[in-house]
N, C-alpha and C positions, 0 to 999 in steps of 0.2 A: 420570319425574321422578328426578333424581339425588339420592342421599342426601348429607348433609353428612359431612365428615371425622369429626366427633364420633361420629355414629351408626355409621359404618363401624368405627371403633376399638372402640366399645362391643360390636358384634357379634363382633369378633375376640377380645375379652377375656372374653366371656361364659363360655367354657370354664373360665376360671380364677377364677370368682366365689368359690369357697370359699377359695382362697389369698388373694385380695384382701380378703375379709371378715376372715380371720384376721390379716392384716397391719394392717388398719385397727383392729381391736380391740387388737392389741398396741401400736400407736402411741398409742392413747388411754390405755392403762394406763401406758405410758412417760411420756407427757405429764403425767398425774396425779401420778405418783411424782416427777417432776422439779419440778413445781409445789409439792408438799408439802415437798420438800427445800429449795427456795428459801424457802418460807414459814417454815421452822424455823431459818433462819440467824440472824435477829435474836434470838429468844429464847435460842438457844444461846450466842451471843456475849454477851448480857446476863448469862447465868449464869456464863460463863467469866470475864468481866471484873468480876464482882461488882457488879451494878447497885445494890445497896444500900450499897456502900462506894465512894463516889466517889473518884477519884484513883488507883485501883488500875489498873495497866497489865499488859499481857501479860508484860512483862519481870519484874514483881513475882511473877506466878504461876509463871513458870519458875524464878525464883530460890528461891521457897519450896520447889518440888519438888526441886531439886538440892541444897538445903541440908538436906533431911530425911534422917534416919539410914538409911532403907530404900532410898534411891536408889542404883542400881547405877552402876558406873564408866562404862558406856556412856551412861547417862542424863545423868550429869554432863558428859561430853564433848560429847554432842549438845546439851545445854542451853546450854553455854557458846558453842558455835558459833552457835546460834540467837540468843542474846542479842547477840552481836556484829553480827548481820545486822539486828537490829531498830533502828528509829530511836529 
């Protein structure tokens, strides 16, 4: 009786079971970290945009930063460029 292509491939890959297992574990860790990062986007944006202060925009946050006395020249220049790109 002839074996299916799946079982033939399985037998050929059996030598690499440790490498495949490590790759699988790494893929699961990567997926979990990616999911955690996506899950943190909303809370971070809520904090950045001041969820308790409605009407505040990203432009307002940048303007506050570049108007502060401890802002460097490069921060002011970069902030101005970003403000011009924002809607």
